[in-house]
N, C-alpha and C positions, 0 to 999 in steps of 0.2 A: 185579235182573234178571228177565226173564221165565222162568217155568218153565211151559210149556204142557202141557196134557193132550192127548196125541197117540194115534194108533191103536195104538201099542205102548208098553210101559212102558220106563222107563229114561231117564236124562238124561245126555248126554255132550257135552263141548265139543270132542272130537276126532273129528268125523264124517268118514266117507268121502264121496266125491263122490256126490251123489244121495241120500244116506242121510237128509238132513233131511226127506224126505217121510214117513218112518216113525218118526223120533225127534225128541224135543224139543230145542230149542236155547236155551241160557241166556246166551250171550255173543256179541258181534259186534264187529268193528272198524269204526269209523265215522270220518268226517272230523273229528269232535270229538276223536279220539285222535291227530291229527297232532302230532308234536313240533315244537319251534321251528325246527329245521333243515329239516324238510319244508315248513313254512310259508314259509320263506325261499326254498326252491327253487321253490315254486309262484309266489311273487311275482316271482322272477327270470324265470320263463317268461312271465308276463303282461307284464313290462316289455320283454322281447325282442320279443314280438309287437307291442306298442304303438310301439316305437321303430324296429324293423328291418323289420317286415312291413307294417303298416297304411299307412304313408305312401307305399309304393311298390307297393301291391297291383295297380294297373293295369299297371305295368311287368312285374310277375311274370306276369300273365295274357297279356301279349304275347310271352311266351317270349323275352325279351331274352337274347341269347347270353351265357352265363357268369354270369348273375345268380343263378339258383337254386344252382348249385354254390358261389358265393361266400357265399351266405346259410348254407348248410350248414357251410361252413368257419367262419363266425362263431359258429354254434351250437356247433361243436366246440371252439372256443377257450374258450367258457364252460363246457365240460364237459357240455353237454346231450346229446351223442351217445353218451357212454360211461358213463352213470350206473351201469348194471348190469354193466359189463365189469370184470373183476378189475384191481386196480392194477398188477400185474406185466405186464399187456397194454396199459397206457396208459389204463385207465379209472378210475372213481372207486370202484368196488366197493360201490355203494349197494344197499340192500335192494329187494325187489320192489315194495313200496308206493311208495317214492320214485320208482322207474322208472315206475310207473303214473301218479303225480302229474305227472310231466313230460309224459306224453302228454296228460293232461287240460289242463295249463297251456298247451301249445302247440296245443291243439285248435282254438283260434279263429283260426288262421293260414291258413285256406283252403287253397290249393294247396301252400303251404309245409308245412302239417301233413301232407299226403299224402306229400310227398317225404321229410320227416323220418321219418315212421313207417315208410316202406318201407326207408329207409336203415338205421335202427337196428334194425328188426325182421327182415323176410325178407331184407334185404340183408346183415345181419351175423350174426344168430343161428345160421343153419345152420353156419357155420364155427366159431363160438364153441362150440356144443354138440356138433358131430359131427366137427370137424376134428382132425387129428393135432396134436401139440404143434408140429411144424415149420410146419404150415399156419397155426395160430393165431398163432405168433410172426411169420410173414411178413405176414399180412393184417390182423389185428385192431388192432394199434396205429395203423395208418394210417386204418382205418375209424373208430376211436374219436376221432381228432383231427379228422377231416373232410378230411384230405389226399386220401384215396381215398373214393369213394362206392360204395355197394353197390346191387345189384339182384337180381332173382329171376326166372328163366325157367321157368315151369311150363305156363301156358296155351297152347294151340295153336288154330288155326282150327276144328278139329273135336273138341277135347277141352277143355271148360270144367269143369263140375261133375264129369264123368267123367275126372279127370286121368290115371288109369292107362291110358287108351286112347291116350296120346300116340304119335305116329308118328316123332318124332325118334329117329334111330338112332346108335349108337356102335359102332365096329368097331376092334379092336386091330390096330395096324400090324404088318407082317410082322416087324419087328425088335423088337417088344414094348416100344417106348419111349413110345408115345403112342397115344391113341384118335383116330379120325377121326369127327367128329360131322357128321351131315347131317340137315337139317330146318329148321323155323322155329318161332318162338314169337311170340305176339301179346299185345297189351295189357300191355306190360311197363313198369311204373312206374319212373321214373328211367333208363329204357333209353337215352335220348339222350345222357346225360352220364356214366353210371356207369363206374367203372373195373373193378369186380369183379362177376361174375354167378354165382349158383348156378343151374345149368342141369340139367334132367332129361332123360335119354335112355335108350333101351333097348339094352342090349348083347345081341347074338345074338338080337334080336327079342323077348325076354321079360324080361330082367334089368333092371328099372327102377332106374336108378342116377343119383346126383347127381354133378356135376362142377363144379369151380371154374374158370371161364373168365375170362381177362383180356382187356381191351379190345383189346389189340394182337395177339392170337393170329391166326396165319395162317388164312384161310378163314372168319373171323368178321366180320360186318358188321351195321350197324343201318339200319333203314328210316327213312322220313320221319316227322315228328311227326303223330300222329292229330289230327283236328279233332273235339273232344268237346263234348258238351252243357254240361258243367260241369268243375270243376277244370282249367280251361284252362291254368293256369300250371304244371301238373305235366307232366313229360316222359313221353309214352306212345308207344312205337314198337314195331315188329316187330323181331325178331332173326333173322338168317339164318346158317345154318351149311352151308358147302360144303367138305367134307373139312377141317373145322376141326381143327387139330392141338392136342390137349389132352394134356399130359404125364401119364403114368400116376400120377405123384405127386400129381396134382390130382383124383384120384377122391376124393369126399367121403363118408366113411362106408364102408360095405361094399357091394361089388358086389351088385346085386339087392335092396338094402334101401333104395332111395331113397324108397319110400313111407313108411318110418318117419320120415325127415327131413321130408317134405312135410306129413304129417298132424300131427306133434308141433309143428312151428313154427306151424301154424294155431291151436293152442290158445291160445298166448300172444297171437298176433295178434288173435284175436277179442276177448279181454278188453281189449287196448289200443285196439282200434277203438272199443269202448264208451267208454273214457276220453276219446279224442279227440272223439267225437261229443258227449259230455257237455260238454266244454269249449266246443265250438262252439255248442251249444244254449244254454248259459248266456249266452254273449255275445249271441246273437240275441234271447234273452228280454229282456235289458237294452235292446237297441235298440228292441224293440217297446214296452216300458214307457215309455221316454223319448219315443218318437213319439206314443204315446197321450196322454201328459201335455201335449205341445206342440201337438198338432193339435186345432183347434177346428171344430166343426160346430154349427149352430144356437146360436152364441155360447157354446158349452160345450165344454170339453176332452172328447174322446171317451173318455178314461179314466174319466169319470163315468158312462158308459152301461153298463147291466147286461150287454148283449151282449158288450161289449169286456172288461169285468171277468171274465166267464166264461172267455174265451179266455186272459187273462193268468193267472188262477188255475189253469187246467188246465195251462198250461205249467209253473208252479211245482210243481204236484202231481207231474207226470210226471218233472220234473227231480230233485226231492228223493227220490222213490222210486227212480229209476234210480241216483242217486248212492249210496243206501243199499245197493242190490244189488251195485254195483261194488266198493265197499270191503269189504263183507262177504266176497265171494269173494276179493278181493286179499289180505285178511287171512288167509284159510284157506290160500291158496297160499304166502304168506310164512311162515306157521307151519310148514307141511308141509316146505317147502324147508329151513328151519333145523333141523327135527327129523331130516331125512335126512342133512344135513351132520354133525350131531352123532353120527349113527350110523356115520359114516365114509364116506358116499357123496361122491364128487367133486362140486364145486360145480355144474358144468354138468349132470351127471346128476341132481343133487338138484332143480334147477329144472324140468327136463324131467319128472321123476317127479311133482313137485307139480302141475304144469300138467296132466299126463295124468290124475292123480287127480280133478281138478276140471274135466275136459273138458266134462262135461254143463253145468256152471255157466257155463263160457266161452261155449258155444253159446247158452245162455239170455241172457246179457248182450249178445251180438252182436245178436241179434234185437231185443231190447227197446230197447237204446241207439240203434240205427240208426232205429228207428221213432219213438222219442221226438224225435230230431233232425228227422226229416221232419215230425212234427206241429208242432213249434215254428216251423220256417221257413215251413211252409204257412200256419199261422194268422198268422204275422208278416206275410206278404204281404197277407193279408186285412185285417189291422189297418191296414196302410198304404194300402189301397184301390188306386186307380189308380196312385198313386206307387210301390206295391210292384212294379209291372210295369215300372218304369223302371230302366235301368242306373245312373241317378244315385243310386239308393238301394241301400245295401249288402245289404239283405234279399233283393233279386232275385238277387244273386250267391250268397248263402247257399242260396237255394232250389235253384238249379241244381247247386251243389256237393254238396248233401246227398244227392242221389238215388243216387249211386254206392255209398253205404255199405250199401244193402240187397243189393248184388251182391258187393262186396268180401268176401274171406275166406270164400267159400262163400255162395251166395244164402241169403236168409232161409228159403226153402222147404227147401233142403237142410239148413240148420241145425235147423229144426223137426223134420225127419225124424230127424236125428242125435240129438236130445235123447232121443227115445223109444227109438230103436235102441240107443244106448249104455246107457240105463237097463235095458232088457230083457236085454241081453247080460250085464250085471252080475248081474241076477236069475238068469239061467240058470246062471251060474258060481258061484252061491251067495254072492256078495259082498254082496247086499242082499236081505233076506228080505221082499220086497214081497208075495208071495202070502199068507203067513201073516197079514200086516196086512190084506190085501184080504178074506180069509175072515172076519177079525174084524169088519170093517165090514159084510159081508153078514149076519153073525150079529146084529149090532146092529140091522139093519133089521127083523129078525123080532121084536125085543123092543118093549115099550111105551116110547115116548119119555118122557124125564124132563122134566116140565113145571115142576119146582121148582128149576131151575138158578139159582143166585144170580148176579146181575149188578150188585150194588151196589158192588163194589170198583173202584178205578181201573183201567181197561183190561181188566177181566174180560170184558166183552162182546166187545171186539176180539180178545182172546186166544181166545175161543170161536169167533169167526168163522174165524180162521186154522186152528185145529184142524179145523174142519169142512170148510174148503176142501181140506185134505189128504185127508180122508175121501172127498170128492167125486172126487178123482183116483183114489184106490184103488178106489172103486166102479166107475168107468168103465173104468179100465185093467184091473182084475181081470176084469170081465165080458167085456171085449174079448178078452183072452188066452184065457179059457175057451171063448168062442164061436168065435173065428176061428182059433185055434191057428196053424198054419204059414201060413195065408192072410193073416194080419195085416200082414205086411211089404209086401204089395201094395196095401193099403188106405191110400193116402197121405192122402186127405182125413180119414179117421178118426185117423190118427197125428198129423196137424197139429192136430186138435181137442184131442187129449190134450196135445200140446205146449203149446198156448195155455193150458190149465188149469195146467200146471206153471209156465210163465213167469209167469202172474199170481200164483200162490201163492208162488213164491219171492220175488217183489218185495214182496208184501203182508207176508210174515213179516219180510223184511229191514227194511222201513220201520217195522214195529211194534217190532222189537228196538231199532232206533235211537232211537225215541221213548222207549221204556222207559229206555234208558241216559241220555238227556237228563234225564228226570224224576228218575232215581236220583242223578245227579251234580249236578243243579242244583235245579230245582223245577218243579212242574206249571205254575206261572204263567209261567215263562220259556219254556215249550214250547207256548205257546198256538197259534201258527201251525203248527208241526209236528203238533200234536194235530188241528187242523182238516184238515191234509193227509192224515194217516193215516185219519181217520174217513171222509173223502170218498172216498179211494182204495178202502178196503175196501168201502164201500157200492156203488160202481160195479163193483168187481172181482167181487163176488158175482154180479151179473147177467151179466157177461161169462163167468164160469166156468160159470154155469148154461146159457147159450146154447151154449157149446162142448160141454158135456157132453150136452145134449139132442141136438145134431146128431150127436154120436158114437153115442149109444145108438140113435137112430132109424135109423141106417145098418145095424144088424145084429140088433136085437132086435125082437120083435113080441108082440102079445097080452098075456096076463097078466104075462109076464116083463117086457115093456117098461113096463107100467103100474107094476109094483113098483119098477123101477129109477128111473122118473121120480119116484115118491114119495120115494125115498131121496135123489135128487139135489136135489129141492126142499127137503128137510129140511136138507141140508148147505150149501145156498146161501141160506138164509133170513136176512134181516136185519130189524131193527126199523126203524120209520119214522125218517127222518133228513132234516133240512132242509139239503140240499146247496147250495141257492141261497145261503143266509145264510153257510154256511161258505166258499163260494167268494168271496163279497163281502168277507169278513173277510181272506182271503188276498190278494185283489187290492188292497185298501186298504193293506195292509202294504207291498206292492211299490210302489204309487204314492207312499206316504209316503217310502219309501227312495229312490225315483227309479231303481231298478234291481232286478235279481234279486240278492238279497243272502243267501239262505239257505245 
């Protein structure tokens, strides 16, 4: 396993969220660690998509009445909706990694994937995690089976990213038996057919609170289906509340603590969005590989052209790296959840606590995964040429469907800001000693560089790159905090620059750890393509990190200070010459030989 030399000493395998930036990592969970049961679950998901979804995807997009609910019921019959729900509530009680796998396995189902993710995620988890025992017993078994479908009402016409500014109100009735909800919600996934809704409203004008609303409650109605650019087969409507009567027993969690529910549910949702995006992107990469093999121009399959091979290889690079980051974080959450349960924490609280611990990583995954999917489908259309713009080819549908993922679960801009905000809050609370590490990096800049660093060991060079990427983050973030102080939170462009450095570095290290594990467990020869992937990604990531770092530094420093910081950033993002063209050709040729994305 890798033991990297990082800005601070000490190696641990039980890192806190965000702590990987300043500590070395020696182990990781990877797809190569899946057990036989998990592999079977993934195969079952793929078969479900192939037999139940693909043949009727056009009917799904036409919003054929009753079709999507019936598909969710079929998924429920196969146990795909209740994997992470305890057995006593009608679920399968599987671990977090298996639940993540299901989201990936069903991720190639277009609008069905959206409906399923909303149903099992934001439609079910608020009640599972925050409901009373009576509420869980009443609702969860039917949600797990698919008999009832779940939905979630948070967004309003004037409150999207700023969810706490919601205007929907809740007033206790004179007899104290129920609340009267008034207001509206918009962009509600599954809203047209769901039976159960978690709805947020303010009691007495300021107590942001969650309620469980049933479809038949008096004063509750749903609007017409929205006409959307993509995911046309997913139900999206507005919800209206006109003195809607909600029993006091249907308050979810504590009065005035609805934000705890809203924000905690998003942590899990962000990671699982990454998983679904990964599943969809893998499917579309295969579609593009097969099209490139079969499409001829100038009497030659376009798969033989260097420009096309570059695109196919880059798809594979981003997919493999994204997958490495996903299951590294899922493994952390799974391990933390089990540790909390072993310490006597209730199962629902354990998973929430684990997801909250790694909320930074969940935001990282959401941004990276949604942008990888966008890249894959965009270049997939390009590979298809004019045909890619035709509805007769599935890539055009994937292109339209993909775009929403950069908005779902908090926009990518919001998530980038959150990454740095959450990190700095943990620093201020003393949970992560980032500033000591940053000062160490500044001290290193004043010393003479060591030009005798050995690079003859397998992956020694790559290990050094990742260690330096972390130093680049510490250099820029440390200087930003020192210079900007309380003004930093208002410098959104600067914060997003730092977030991009963090996102790139997390995935670079994740991919490197996975590669090392492959080599340790198999052989270097068996990891030839992953080795090419990691080398190429690190080579390109160094330039991206350098660019983000320069933009950040240029925004607040000047003169000799800026020149010194630039020298340090250049040192920490320096790479040796590397023939990325040949590496990409090697990766592309492996895909073409396999006839699909197979990694």
